[in-house]
C-alpha positions in Angstrom: -42.8 -22.1 -6.1 -41.0 -21.5 -3.1 -38.5 -24.0 -2.3 -38.9 -25.8 -5.4 -35.7 -27.3 -7.3 -35.3 -27.3 -10.9 -35.7 -31.2 -10.9 -39.1 -30.7 -8.8 -40.3 -28.3 -11.4 -39.1 -30.5 -14.4 -40.9 -33.5 -12.8 -44.0 -31.7 -12.3 -44.2 -30.5 -15.9 -43.6 -34.0 -17.1 -46.7 -35.2 -15.1 -48.8 -32.3 -16.3 -47.8 -33.3 -20.0 -48.5 -36.9 -19.3 -51.8 -36.1 -18.0 -52.7 -33.9 -21.0 -51.4 -36.7 -23.4 -53.8 -39.2 -21.6 -56.6 -36.7 -22.2 -55.7 -36.2 -25.8 -55.6 -39.8 -26.7 -58.8 -40.5 -24.7 -57.0 -43.1 -22.3 -59.0 -44.7 -19.4 -57.4 -43.4 -16.1 -59.2 -43.6 -13.0 -56.7 -43.1 -10.2 -58.7 -45.6 -8.5 -55.7 -46.8 -6.5 -53.5 -44.0 -5.1 -50.0 -45.3 -5.2 -50.7 -46.3 -9.0 -52.1 -43.0 -10.0 -49.0 -41.9 -12.1 -49.8 -40.3 -15.3 -46.2 -40.8 -16.6 -46.8 -44.8 -16.0 -50.3 -44.6 -17.7 -49.1 -42.8 -20.6 -45.8 -45.2 -21.0 -48.3 -48.3 -21.1 -50.1 -46.9 -23.9 -46.9 -45.7 -25.5 -45.1 -49.0 -25.2 -48.2 -51.0 -26.6 -48.9 -48.6 -29.5 -47.3 -49.8 -32.7 -45.5 -47.0 -34.7 -47.0 -46.8 -38.2 -43.9 -48.0 -40.2 -43.6 -50.6 -43.2 -42.8 -54.1 -41.5 -42.1 -57.3 -43.5 -44.4 -60.2 -42.3 -42.9 -63.3 -41.2 -44.6 -66.5 -40.4 -44.0 -69.2 -37.6 -43.9 -72.9 -38.2 -47.5 -73.0 -37.8 -48.4 -71.5 -41.1 -50.0 -72.2 -43.3 -53.2 -72.7 -41.0 -56.7 -74.0 -42.1 -58.7 -71.1 -41.3 -62.3 -70.1 -42.3 -62.6 -67.9 -45.0 -63.6 -64.8 -42.7 -60.4 -65.2 -40.8 -58.4 -65.5 -44.0 -59.8 -62.1 -45.2 -59.0 -60.4 -41.9 -55.4 -62.0 -41.7 -54.8 -60.7 -45.2 -55.8 -57.3 -44.7 -53.6 -57.2 -41.6 -50.6 -58.3 -43.2 -51.3 -56.0 -46.1 -51.5 -53.1 -43.5 -48.2 -54.1 -41.5 -46.3 -54.1 -44.9 -47.6 -50.6 -46.1 -46.9 -49.1 -42.8 -50.6 -48.3 -42.1 -51.8 -47.9 -38.5 -52.8 -51.2 -37.0 -53.5 -50.2 -33.5 -57.3 -50.1 -34.3 -57.2 -54.0 -34.7 -55.6 -54.3 -31.0 -59.2 -53.8 -29.4 -60.5 -51.5 -26.7 -58.0 -52.4 -24.1 -55.2 -50.4 -25.8 -57.3 -47.2 -24.4 -60.5 -47.8 -23.1 -60.3 -50.9 -20.6 -56.5 -51.3 -19.6 -55.8 -48.7 -16.8 -52.5 -49.0 -14.7 -54.3 -46.9 -11.9 -57.6 -49.1 -11.9 -59.2 -51.0 -9.3 -59.0 -54.5 -11.0 -55.4 -55.7 -11.1 -56.0 -58.3 -13.8 -57.3 -55.0 -16.0 -54.4 -52.7 -15.4 -52.4 -53.9 -18.6 -52.2 -56.4 -21.5 -51.0 -59.3 -19.5 -49.7 -61.5 -22.4 -47.6 -58.6 -23.6 -46.1 -57.8 -20.3 -45.3 -61.3 -19.8 -44.3 -62.8 -23.2 -44.3 -59.4 -25.3 -46.9 -60.7 -27.8 -49.5 -58.5 -28.9 -52.9 -59.7 -30.5 -54.9 -58.1 -33.4 -58.6 -58.6 -34.1 -59.4 -60.0 -37.6 -62.8 -58.7 -38.6 -63.9 -59.9 -42.1 -65.0 -56.3 -43.0 -63.2 -52.8 -42.7 -63.7 -50.3 -39.5 -67.2 -48.5 -40.1 -66.8 -44.9 -40.8 -66.5 -42.7 -37.6 -65.2 -45.4 -35.4 -61.6 -45.9 -34.3 -61.6 -49.5 -33.2 -62.2 -52.4 -35.3 -64.8 -54.8 -34.4 -64.5 -57.5 -32.1 -63.9 -60.8 -33.8 -64.0 -64.6 -33.3 -60.3 -64.7 -34.6 -57.3 -63.1 -33.3 -53.8 -62.8 -34.8 -50.8 -63.2 -32.3 -47.5 -61.4 -33.0 -44.2 -60.1 -32.1 -43.4 -56.6 -33.2 -40.1 -55.4 -34.4 -38.7 -52.1 -36.0 -38.6 -53.6 -39.5 -40.8 -56.9 -39.1 -43.5 -58.3 -37.7 -43.6 -62.1 -36.7 -47.1 -63.8 -36.9 -47.1 -66.8 -34.3 -50.5 -67.9 -34.8 -54.1 -67.4 -35.4 -56.5 -68.5 -32.7 -60.3 -68.4 -31.7 -60.9 -65.5 -29.5 -61.8 -67.4 -26.3 -61.8 -66.2 -22.7 -58.9 -64.7 -20.8 -57.0 -67.9 -20.4 -56.5 -68.3 -24.2 -54.0 -65.5 -23.8 -52.1 -67.8 -21.5 -52.0 -70.6 -23.9 -48.1 -71.9 -23.5 -48.1 -73.1 -27.4 -48.2 -69.2 -28.3 -44.8 -68.9 -26.5 -43.5 -72.3 -27.4 -44.1 -71.5 -31.2 -42.2 -68.3 -31.1 -39.2 -69.8 -29.3 -39.3 -73.0 -31.7 -39.7 -70.8 -34.8 -37.3 -68.2 -34.2 -34.1 -69.4 -32.5 -32.3 -66.2 -32.3 -35.2 -64.8 -30.5 -35.4 -67.9 -28.1 -31.5 -67.4 -27.4 -31.9 -63.8 -26.2 -34.3 -65.0 -23.5 -32.9 -68.6 -22.5 -31.5 -68.8 -18.8 -28.1 -70.2 -19.4 -27.0 -73.1 -17.2 -30.5 -74.0 -16.3 -32.7 -76.9 -17.2 -36.2 -77.8 -16.5 -39.0 -80.6 -17.4 -42.3 -79.0 -16.1 -44.3 -77.9 -19.0 -46.6 -74.9 -18.0 -50.4 -75.2 -18.5 -52.5 -72.0 -19.3 -54.5 -72.4 -16.3 -51.6 -71.9 -13.9 -50.0 -69.1 -16.2 -53.3 -67.2 -16.3 -53.9 -67.5 -12.4 -50.3 -66.5 -11.7 -50.4 -63.6 -13.9 -53.6 -62.1 -12.5 -52.0 -62.7 -9.3 -48.8 -60.6 -10.1 -46.6 -63.6 -10.1 -44.1 -64.4 -12.5 -42.5 -68.0 -13.6 -40.1 -68.9 -15.7 -41.1 -70.7 -19.0 -39.9 -74.3 -19.8 -39.7 -75.3 -23.4 -37.9 -78.6 -24.6 -35.8 -78.7 -21.6 -34.6 -75.2 -21.6 -35.6 -72.4 -19.3 -36.7 -69.0 -20.4 -37.2 -65.5 -19.0 -40.7 -64.0 -20.2 -39.7 -62.0 -23.1 -42.1 -59.2 -22.0 -40.0 -58.8 -18.5 -42.8 -59.9 -16.4 -45.7 -58.3 -14.1 -45.3 -56.8 -10.8 -47.3 -57.8 -7.6 -49.2 -54.5 -8.5 -50.5 -55.9 -11.7 -48.3 -53.5 -13.7 -45.5 -54.5 -16.0 -41.8 -54.6 -14.7 -40.7 -52.6 -18.0 -43.0 -49.8 -16.9 -41.5 -49.4 -13.7 -38.0 -49.3 -15.3 -39.3 -46.9 -17.9 -40.8 -44.6 -15.5 -37.2 -44.8 -13.5 -35.6 -43.9 -17.0 -37.9 -40.9 -17.3 -36.8 -39.7 -13.9 -33.1 -40.2 -14.9 -33.5 -38.0 -17.9 -35.1 -35.4 -16.0 -32.0 -35.4 -13.6 -29.7 -35.1 -16.5 -31.6 -32.0 -18.0 -31.9 -30.4 -14.6 -28.1 -31.1 -14.1 -27.2 -29.6 -17.4 -29.4 -26.5 -16.7 -28.1 -25.8 -13.1 -24.6 -25.4 -14.2 -23.7 -21.8 -14.4 -21.1 -22.2 -17.2 -22.9 -24.7 -19.0 -24.5 -24.5 -22.5 -28.0 -23.5 -21.6 -27.5 -20.6 -19.3 -24.4 -19.4 -21.5 -26.5 -19.3 -24.6 -26.3 -16.0 -26.3 -29.9 -14.8 -25.8 -29.9 -16.4 -22.3 -26.5 -15.2 -20.6 -28.2 -11.7 -21.0 -31.1 -12.5 -18.4 -30.4 -11.7 -14.8 -32.5 -14.8 -13.6 -33.5 -17.2 -16.1 -36.5 -19.2 -15.6 -36.3 -22.8 -17.4 -39.1 -25.4 -17.9 -39.9 -28.2 -20.2 -42.4 -27.2 -23.0 -44.3 -28.7 -26.1 -43.9 -27.2 -29.2 -44.4 -28.0 -33.1 -41.4 -30.3 -33.0 -41.9 -32.2 -29.8 -40.8 -31.5 -26.6 -38.1 -28.6 -25.7 -36.3 -26.6 -22.9 -37.7 -23.1 -22.7 -36.5 -20.0 -21.0 -39.3 -17.8 -20.5 -37.8 -14.4 -20.1 -35.5 -14.4 -23.5 -38.4 -16.8 -24.9 -35.6 -19.2 -26.1 -36.4 -22.5 -27.1 -34.0 -25.4 -27.0 -35.4 -28.3 -29.0 -34.5 -31.8 -27.8 -31.8 -32.2 -30.3 -30.0 -28.8 -29.3 -26.9 -28.8 -27.2 -23.3 -28.7 -27.2 -21.6 -31.0 -30.0 -19.7 -33.1 -27.4 -22.6 -33.7 -25.0 -24.6 -36.7 -24.4 -28.0 -35.7 -25.1 -29.9 -38.8 -23.9 -31.6 -36.5 -21.4 -33.6 -34.0 -23.5 -33.7 -36.2 -26.6 -34.7 -39.7 -24.6 -37.1 -37.5 -22.5 -39.0 -36.2 -25.8 -39.0 -39.7 -27.5 -40.8 -41.3 -24.4 -43.3 -38.4 -23.9 -44.0 -37.1 -27.6 -42.7 -39.8 -30.0 -43.0 -38.6 -33.6 -46.1 -40.8 -34.2 -47.8 -38.9 -31.3 -47.0 -35.4 -32.7 -50.2 -34.9 -35.2 -52.4 -35.3 -32.4 -50.6 -33.1 -29.9 -50.4 -30.3 -32.5 -54.1 -30.7 -33.4 -54.8 -30.4 -29.5 -52.4 -27.9 -28.7 -55.0 -25.7 -27.0 -55.5 -28.4 -24.4 -51.7 -28.1 -23.4 -52.4 -24.3 -22.7 -49.3 -23.3 -20.7 -47.4 -26.4 -21.5 -47.2 -25.1 -24.9 -44.6 -22.4 -26.2 -44.4 -20.3 -29.3 -41.2 -18.8 -28.9 -40.5 -15.2 -30.0 -36.9 -15.8 -30.5 -35.5 -18.1 -33.3 -35.2 -21.8 -32.1 -31.8 -22.6 -30.7 -29.7 -24.1 -33.5 -29.6 -27.8 -33.9 -26.3 -29.3 -33.6 
């Protein structure tokens, strides 16, 4: 397009890829609020909350063992085993993950999972039976497990009755996590500040739904919410920061490609092209940089050995992490011109 810079082109392509990803994973995206109708933000909200399937060691808070009814015990034991095997536990998060929450929706309280945005806690349904054939999500259940997720561990905070929306603002959930894991607590403690007022769930719930953050007081210490907090628009603060990170990565890639003596324009198959045309494209291994005339594909990990490759590699990880690739490959026809099949060998990994 006349007057479009390389950065503008890359930004438009990132938006288009995010839109196709939203469609591929069947995420609710209504664009009811114009200034929140960013496909990148909608995709990143799902991307952050999606638990990557990998084996995790289950650890329990000081609330365990709990006196639970038999049906909750069955569901809890199943969930623990799934985490430890590295199974896909996302169907047990409930329909909010894909079908109810929408960062662009008209209902502010339904734009994201507010307990995750505030405290970094995810919840999982504990049905007493397996997921019926042909369904993705587990049936809703009367009992929920509240967890913190790390790369190699899953911390079970508590198991509680489902309750209404205020149940997700129960202060004992965060208090239990802070009490049970001192290292976790220390990372979020505000140094040099003390407090005495204990928050109640009604206040926490009302402030969250109004897009207002408050610090959390526990045993005389004051803590910032481990999830980062909620913006007044009802979207998580960490999403705004992630969207800025995507823009920074795009800037980095555009600057590298714009350099006439840089790696990409001086690559042997590209330097022979009079006016190379670069854009971002999806391929079998994720996101890459594609030169259309020579049909040269640079994978996200391609680049000069001494370069900081945070631009392409970071952008690829945010947009198409490894767990998303099988679904992307299966739906590659949906991506149409955003998908490339290079005629030339791919640029060497370095």
